[in-house]
Each structure stands twice: as structure tokens, then as C-alpha cells.
N, C-alpha and C positions, 0 to 999 in steps of 0.2 A: 138832551141832558147828558153830560159826561160825568160818570162817577169816578171814584178813586180806582186806579189801575186800568182805566179805559185806555186802549191803544188807538191812536188816530194818526191821520196823515199830517204832514207839515206842508203848508201851502205858501212857501216863500223860497227865496234863493239863498238860504244860509247853508245849504248842503245837507240838512237833516231830512230824512225820509219818513220815519215813524217815531212817535214819542208816546209816553205813557203819563197819565195824570197822577201826580203824587200829592196834590193839595189844591184847594181853592182859596184864593186870597181875598180878604175883605168880607167874607161871609161866614156864618156859623153853620153852613150847610155842607154836606158831603158830596154835592154835585154842582156842576157849573152849567150855565146856559150861554147862549150867544151873547158876546160882549163882555163876559167875565174874564178876569185875569186868573190864570192857573199856573202852578209850578209843574214843570214837565221834566221827565227823565228821557234823554235821547236813547232810543233803542237801535236805530239804524242811521248811518250817515255816510255820505260820500267821503273818500279820503282827502279830497282837496277843498272841502268846505270850511266855513269859519267856525262851525261848532263840531265837536267830536262826539263819538259814541260814549255813553255813560256820563255826559255832562248834565247838570241841572240848570234849567233856564226858566224864565218867565215867558208866558205866551198868552195870546188872546184867542178865545174860541170864535171862529168865523162861520163854521157850518156844523149842523147836527142832523142826525137821522130823525130825531124827535120833531114832530110837526110843531110849528109856531103859528098861533092864531093871531090874525091881524084884526084891526078894529072894524074893517068892512065885512068880516065874516069869512074871508078866505084863509087858506092854510098854506104855509110855505115849508117844504121839507126837501132835504138833499139826500143824495145816494150814499154819502160818507160823512164821517166826522173829520173836521180839519181845524188846525190852529195856525196862527202866524206868530213867529218868535219875534 
């Protein structure tokens, strides 16, 4: 689960390195789970990327540290939080 102001990695080739959550779209909750669309503020970016530092973009959550329980009883968890712009 990513709450507001959570800083996470960006797992795509747009040039952004880290971004912070500023809102969850489509839900009345203050946190997002895997598959949710969130508004992100770019904290770090490479100089030659398509997005720049301090831009506001939409992103999809693809990895979370919080474990996800599957229907067969197993759990899935990652080492870091990540989004794709």
C-alpha cells in the first residue's frame, strides 16, 4: 500500500528515478494498491528524459512492499515500491 507522500522508484524508461504519491485516482481511500492509478510528483529525473523534475504525472503501481495474498494461500511481496508512468 502506498500512502500519500510515499516515495517510490519509477520502473520505466521515461527518465524519472523517484516519485512521490500526491493522490489516488478513482478511490475515496488515501492509499493505493497494485494496479491502482495514482498522481505522482517527480522527485528525481535524468536530464535527458521525457519527464522532468517537479512534473505531476499519472502512474500505475506495479510493486509494493506490503504482501499480497493470493487465492491459493501464498503471499507475494517485493523489496521496493515501484510505479510505471
